[in-house]
C-alpha positions, 0 to 999 in steps of 0.5 A: 213298715214306716214310723207312722205305721208303727204309731198305728200299730201301737195305738191299736195295741192300746185300744185292745189293752183298754178292753182287756184285762192285765192278764190278757196277752194283748200288751205285748207283740213279740212276733218276729214282724213286731221285732223287726218293726221295733228295730226299724224304728230304732234305726230311724230313732238314731237318724232322727237323733243326728238330726235333732241333737248333731253329735251330741250323745248322753253319757251314762246317767244322762239325757238330752230333752229339746225345748219347746212344746210337742203335741201327739201321743207319746211313744218310747223306742228302746235300742238295746244295742245302743243302750238309748231310749228315745222319746217321741211326741207324734213324729217328733223326737223330743228326748233321748236317754242313756239306759241300761237293760237286761243282762244276757241271763235276764234279757229285755224282751224285744217287740212292741209293747204298751204301758200296763200300769204306773206307779211313782214308787214301786218296789220289786216283788221279785228282786229283794224289795228293790226300789223302782221309782217312776215305774211303767210296767209294760209286760205280764212278767213285771218288765218295766221302764224306771229310774235306776242305777245306770252304768251304760251297759246291760246290768238289770234283770230285764228291766229298762233303767232310766236316769232318775230325772228322765224317768220322772219327766217321761212318767209325767208325759205317758199314760197307760196304753202308750206305745214302747217299742224295743228292738236291737 
């Protein structure tokens, strides 16, 4: 499927989530098809990054953000292989950030998700009250996008750690129901 179809699927998931309680599993699609679609979105994001930012690539703890105003629903595409997160508004790539995802023993899930809830400052209930600034949870197990230590390689318990300023800016753009696509 193409990116336009991905956006449609993400919006359909968001609509289902709006009708469901947080305990309902409509927030995540982790089927082989959804994982393949998310990986296709990752491949396209890599191409878009080169078109938009040229040879620039964010180093650990860094991000790139285009100037200008962009319209359309926000969508986050996460590359587990490249340890990058891409922010789209509609069809336009707006930003890319270096990230840190889950280690092998606590992997970040793959598939298509929606943001279930948000908190400016959340503390982990599982991991010793660890701070999770600008937390955006996307599954029922507590996995989230949030600001945090970003060494440039998988180092988390499954969450997607973002550079702090990027996490803050992303938090201001997304709403509950926004699509998050995670692929290899």
